[in-house]
N, C-alpha and C positions, 0 to 999 in steps of 0.2 A: 450708676450715675452717668449722665450724658451731658453734652454741651453743644450749643449751636455755633460755637466759635470756630469758624472754618480755618483760620490760621493755626489755632491750637490743634484741631483735629488733624490737619495736614502734617504738622510737625510730629505729632505722636505716631502717625502712620509711617513717616520716614524713619523715626527712631526704632519703631517696632521691626521694620524691615531690616534695619542695620543690625540690631542686637539679637533678634530672633528668640525672644522669650517664649516659654511654654504657655504662660497665661499673662494677661494684662489686667491689673486691678486699679481702678480709679478711686482714690481715697476720698471719703466723704467727711472725714474728721470727726466722726461720731465716737462716743465713749464705747459703744458696742464694737466698732471696728478696732479701736485701740486694744480692747480686751482680747479680740481675736488675734491681733498681731502678737501680743504678749504670749497668748496660749500656744501659738505656732512656734515661737522661739523657745519657750520652755520645753516643748515637745522635741524639738530638734537639738536641744542642748546649747543653743547660743544665748539663752537667758536662764537665770536661776531665780527661783522664788525665795524671797527673804521671809523672816518671821512675820506673818501677816497680822498678828495681834499687836506686836510692838512697832512694826513698820508697814502699816496698811497700804496695799496696792503699790508696794515698792519691790523692785527687781534689780538683779545684778547681771552685768555683762562683762566678760573678760575678753579683751581684744587680742589680736596676734601680737606677740612681744616685739615685733618689728614695725608695729603700726600703732604708736602710742602718743603722737604729737603732730602738730603742724610741721610741714616740711618746706621751710622757706626756700631752700636751694632747688626744690622741684616745683615751685610756684611761679607761674609766668604771667606777665601782662603782654598779651599778643595784640598790641595796638598796630595800626597800619604803618605808622612811622616809629622807628626805634627811639627817636628823641622824645616822643610823647610819653614813653614809659619812664625815661629818666634813669640816672645812675642808682636811684633807690630801689629799682626793680630789676628782676630778670626779664629780658625781652626775648621773644621768639616771633618769627615771621608768621602771621596768622594763617596763611594758606598752607605753608609747610607744616605747621603744627596740626592743623585740622586733618591734613592727609595722614600724618603719623597717628593721630588719635583715632581716626576712622578705622585704621588697620587694627588698633587695639580693641575697639568697640565691636568690630565685625564678629557677630555670633557669640558675643561674650555672655549673653543671658540665656543661652540654651540650657534647658533643665531648670530654669529659675522663673520666679514671678517678677514681672516688671510692675513696679508701683508708680502710678502717676499722682504726684503730690502737688496740687494747687495750694498756694499759700499767700497770705497777705502780710507784708511787713508794715506794721503800724495798725492802729485801731481801724476796724472795719468801717466805722462811720467817718473816718478822716479823709478829707480830699487830698491830703498829703501822703497817704499810704501808697505803697507800690505792690503790684502783684508779680509773683514769680511762679513758675511751675518746675518742680524738680522731678525728673524721671530717674528712678533708682532700682537696683535689684537687691536692696538691703531692707529687710523688715525693721531692723534696728534703727536705720535712718528714718523710715516712715514714722515709727513710734516717737522718736525724739522730735521730729518736726511737728508732731501733734502738740507737744509740750511747748516748743520754742516759738511757734508762730500761730496765727489764726488760720488754720488749715482746713481744706476740704470744700464742701458745698458753698459755704459763705464766701470763700475767696473766688470761686468760679462765678458766683452770682455778681460779685462786685466787678469782676473783669468783663462780664457780658461778652459782646462781640468785638471788643477792642483788641488791637494788635500790640498794645503797649504792655508787654509782660517780658520778664527776664526768663530766658530758656536755660535750664540747668540739666545737664546730662551727667549721671553718675553711675559708675559700676565699681564694685569692690574688686573686679577682675580676679586675679589669683593671689592678691595681697603681696605681690612681688615688689620689693623696694626698687628693683631694677626696671620695673615697668609701671612707674608711678608718676603721674603728672596732674597738677592742679592748674588749670589754664583759664584765663579770663580774656574775653574779646570785647573791649569797651565800646567800640563803635556799633557793634551789632547786639550788644547787651546779652552776651551768651557766656555760659560757664560750662566747662567740660572737665570732669574730675574722674581719674581712673586709677585703680590700684590701691585705694585706701578706704578704710571704713571708719577712721577716726573723725571725731566731731568737726574740728575746724576744716578738715579736708573734704568732709562728706555731707555735713549739714549745710547745704549750699545757701540757705537763706541767711546764715550768720555772717561770717567775715567776708565770704565771697561776694554775696549780693549786697548786704547792708553796708559794707564799707568799700570794697574794691570797685565794684560796678557802680554803687550809689555815689561814691565820691566823684566819679566822672559825670554821672547824671547831674549831680549837684552843681558842679562847675558849669555845665552846659545850660542849666535851667535857673541858676542864680540862687541856690540855697547851699546848705552845708551838711555833709554826712561825716560825723566825728566819732572817734573812739572815746566816748565820754559817759560817765554816770550822770544821772539827773536826780538831784536831791532837793526836797522842799523843807524849809525851816520856818516855823512860826513862833514868834515871841509871845511871852505871857500877855502882852498888850494886844495880840491878835494881828500883828504885822507879819505878812508872809512874803518870803522871797524864795526863789529857786536858783540853784547854782548848778553849773556843769563842771566836771573835773576830769582831767585826762592824765593818767599816770602809766608809765611802763609797768611791766609785770613785776610782782613782788614789792610793790610800793603802796599797798593798802587801799586799792581802789574799791574792792567789794566791801571792806570794813567801813569805809567812809560812806558808801551808798546806803548802809544800814546802821548808821551811827546811833548810839544811845547816849543822849546828853548826860553829863555827870550830875550828881546830886545837887551841886550848887546851881544848876540850871533848871531848877524846878519850875514847871509851867511852860517850858519850851517843848515844842513838838517837832519831831523829824519824820519825814515821809519819803519813802523810796518810790521814785517814778521809774527809774531804770538803773541798772548796775554796770552797763557796758557800752551801749551805743546810743547816740542822740542824732536825730535829724532836725535841723533848725532852719526856719524861714522867718522873714520879717512879717509882722502882723500889720494891720492897718494903723495901729498906734505907734508904729516906728520901732517897736521892741522886737528882739529875736525871740521866737517861740519854739519850743522843742517838743517833739514826740519821741517816745521810745518805740522803735520799730519792732522790738521783740515782745514775746508773751511769756518768756521763761528765763530761768537762770541756768547757764552752763558753767558752773563754778568749779574751781580747783578745790578738791576735798582736803588734802593734807594742810594742817594748820588751822582748819575751821573747827572751832570748839565753843563751849559755853562761855569761856573767858574772852576769846578773841572776837567772835562774831555770833552772839546768841540769835540774832535775827536770821542769819543764813541757816543756822542749825534748825531753827523752828520751821523754816520754809521747806526743808527737804524731808520732813518726817513722814509725809504721806505722798502718794501719787508720784513718786520719783524713780528715776533710773540711775543706778550707780555703775560706773565704769572703772575697772582696774583698781578698785580699792581692795582691801582684804575682807574675808568673811569669817566670822567666828564660828565655833562649833555649834552654837545654837542659832545659826542663820541670821546674824546681824552684821551690817556693814561696819567696818572699822578702818581707821587710818590714823597715822601719827598726828597727835594733837587733838583727837576727838575726846579722849579721856585721860585723866592723870595717870592711871595705871593701865598698862597694856594687857590684853587677854593672855592667859597662860599658853594658849595655843590658837592658831588660826590657819586658814588657807590663804596664802599670799596671792598677789595679783597675777602671778605666773601659774597658779594652781598647785603650788608646792606647800609642804608643811612649813609652818613658821612658828617660832617661839621668841620671846624677848632676847634670847641669847643668840639669835640668828644675826649674821653679819650683813644682812641686806634689809632694807625697809619692807614692811608688810604691804604697804600700798605704793603704787608707782607715784613718784613725785608730781606727775601731771594727771593723776587720777581725778575723775570728775563726778559731779552730780548734775542731773538735769531735773529741774523742779519748776512747777508753775509759779510765775511771779506773783500772782494774786494770793499765794499762800504766805507771802512775807508778812510778818506781824505788823510792820509799819508800811505796808503797801499803800500808796497814795490812791485815793479815789480818782485822781486825774490821770491814772495810767491809761484809761480809755477815752480821755478827752479828745474830741475831734481836732481842735486847734492846738492842743498841747498846753504847755505852761510857759509863762514869760521868764526869761533868764536875766538875772541881775549881774551875775559874775561868771567868768571863766577862770578855772584854777588849774594851773599846770604844776607838775612836780616830778621829783626824781629821788633816787637814793644816793645822797651825798654825805660822806663822813665829815667833809670840811667844805669850805668855800660858800655854799649857798646857805643863807640864813633861814630861820624857821618859816618866815613869811615875808614877802615884799610885794608891793603893788607897782605895776608898770605906770609910767608917766602918762601914757596915752595909748590909743589903739595900736598904732604901728609899732610902738615900743613893745606892747604886749605880744604882738605877732612875733617879734624878734625873740622875746623871752620864751615863748612857746616853741619856736623853731629850734632854739638852743637847748631845750630841756634834755637832760641826760641823767644817767645813773652810772655809778662807779662799779667796776668789776672787782672781784676778790682774787686773792692769790690762788685759791683752790681752782678757780675757773680759768685763769689765764696765765698764771705764773708771775703776774705783776699786780700790785695793789694800786687802786686808784686810777685805773685806765678809764677814761671817759668814753662811754658809748652813747652817742647822740640818738635820741628817739623823738623827732619833732612831733609835738602834739600827741605823743604816744601812737603815732600812725606809721612808724617805720615799716612794719610788715603788712600794712593794710591799705596804704594809699594807692589807688589804681592808676596814678599818672605821675609825671615828673614833679618832684618836690618844689622846684623853682616856680612852676606854674601854680602849684598848690598854695605857696606863700603869696603869690600874686592874687590869687582868688580871695584869700583871707583879707589882704589889704583892700581889695575892691569891696568886699562885704562891709568892712568897717566904714568905708566912705559913704555908704548908702544912708546912714542915719546917725544923728547925734545922740541916739538913745541906745547905742550898742553897749553890751555888757562891759563892766570894768574887768581888767585882767590882772591876775595875781599868780605868784609862784610860791609853793610851799615845799618844805623839806623836813619830814618827820624824823629823819635818820642821822642828824648831826651827832657826832660823838665827841666826848671829852678826851683828855690826855690819857685816861685809864682805859680807853677803848669802849666804854659803855655809852649807850644812848643818853643824850641829855634831856630829851623830851619824853614824857610818859606815853604819849600816843593814844590810839584807840578812841574811847569816848572823850578823852581830854582834848582831842582835836577840835571839839566844839568851841573851845576858847579862842582858837584861831579863826574859826568860821564866824564867831561873834564879831570880831574886829573887822573881818572882811565885809560883813553885812553893814556895819556902821559906815565903812568907807564908801559903800555903794550909795548911801544917802548923804554923802559929804559930811559925815561925823567921824568920830574915832581919831584920836591924836596920832600924828605920824611925823616922822623925821625924814628929810630928804637925804639920800645917799647917792653915790655915783650910779648904783644899779637900779634905784627905784625908792619908793617910800617904805620905810619899816615902822613898826609900832613904836611910839614914844615910850619912855619909861612910865610904867604904870598903866599903859593903854590896854594890856591884856589882863583879863580877870584871872588871877592865879590863886584865889581863895580855895583852900582845901587841897592844894597840891604841895609837894615838897620842893618845888622849883623856886630857888632863892634868886636874889638880885645878881649874884655872881654867875649863876647858871644861865640866867636870862641874857646877861651880857655876852656870854659865849655863843648862845643860840642866835643872837641878833648881829653878831660881829660881821662886818663887811671888810675883809682884809684886802687892801689894794694890791699887794704883791700877789696874793692868790688869784685875784681877778685879772691881773695882767697876764698871768700864766694861762688862765681860762681864755682870755682874749686871743691868744695865739692859736689855740685849738679851734676857736670860733672862726677865725680868719681862714684857716685851712679848710674847714667845712664849707664855708661860703664859696671858696675858690673851686671846690670840687664840682660845682654846678656851672661853672663857666658863665657864658652870656645869659643862661637861663635864670640866674639869680637876680631878682628884682633890685633896681637901684635903691628902693626904699630900705631894703635889708642892709645894703652897704652903708646907707646913710645912718642907720641905727648903730652899726658897728663903729663907724667913725665917731659918732657922738659919744658912745660909751668910752672909746679910747681917749677922747678929749677930756671927759669927766674924770677919768682915772689919772690922767697926766698931772703930775705935780702933787697928787695926794699921797701922803706918806703913811705907812703903817703905824 
């Protein structure tokens, strides 16, 4: 495969001279090429064939035990000015970091094949999609990029002779944790990743491009790159709405993206447009429209099962790559939560013998599956829509045992930005030694925003001011607990009942009551038929305790102050307004 793009050819020549690979392979994205990549990895032992009758075209990869997750402390935003990175990011001087990285990349691909991976983030037909080119010495990365993006010849053809593409240079190096860097250069739209083969560190189209670099592009060009699922919901009457939702990890994001409405919602239809990332722009009609820049799911395996997420399970049964799960004796992937009964024996993610009596999990807690999004049983036909889908609501959430009610609606756009900026989850005693410590994760973008959060909030405020048709903003909390420590809300498919109220609010229906923090559903406004949620439980789920919120307010003030003069005045205005509303309200 060749290209006439002189800028791309020159860059590849420079990278080839630096890394000195034995051979250079330009990926065309074909099924035949994918098969060849898999065959090469099976032959060299980096990939293992699973039972092809039960798991057609599915394969298994076991990574280095010291390379199993994103490394936030080794992830850098190398903006020209340190203040542009903000306190939410690790900053490094771009020139100094490039010098250091060039030393690491020098000759690092000797004896290896260098794969040139052109890829498109977003539908090929969309004018809003972006092109990137990842250079890597990992066949595993090239194979995963085939699943996760529109990769190969189609991306090169879309690029043409344009110089507008993100340059991503990746090498697994020696997989040495002491020689590992994941670096982003926002002004020059470059990514350099060394020393890791793990997905989030190595599949540069995903978090690196689609969020860290794209968030800066979005700020500069007047759009939004967000860590959000995109879900379509159609009522029995044929009324369709799309929502975007942003949750920190372990808060049910993938489950919501593939929700199956409960039996009481017969005639409702849910469609998954995307499970992780949304790029949003205003359309000519004044509404925000979203595309999913990805073509695949890179999901966490543990906890994914027929009861928790049948849609995800159905998505990964063919044409998928499994990483760091366990493998049974009859060559099937297995992880905690997949089946009610564990296998009698398996090979764990480290390659060791495992039985149910073992004191360690069979699958790594961050083990993954990579699966084509089009295989999702509720995949939306709009996944490939050039203009995307119009968004009616933004939903933020977190894992809170107390304080945050099941659902509430922001008063207006700026209040909604404040609600999203203060989104948080509570830690557990096992993790930190203290229960209920609030970790703020604004818009679920804490690890992924490519610039200063103060400027990011300002961008949100400016986006809302562009149209009176901007989405309504909500906050949900599926995880509130009762005095017995058990969850009050059944969750999973029952979350459709909350979505139902949210959609009604989007068309100025649905009964609500005003509280100091926003609008909550009025008594009887949620359809609870078929559940065991009684009036007393609902009262606990919807309780807005002023004393708890005053404590919350203190933490919010501390967070706002941590950004100094970079925090927009509008955010402080929202803080003061909340404080005033809480003043004088008694529990």
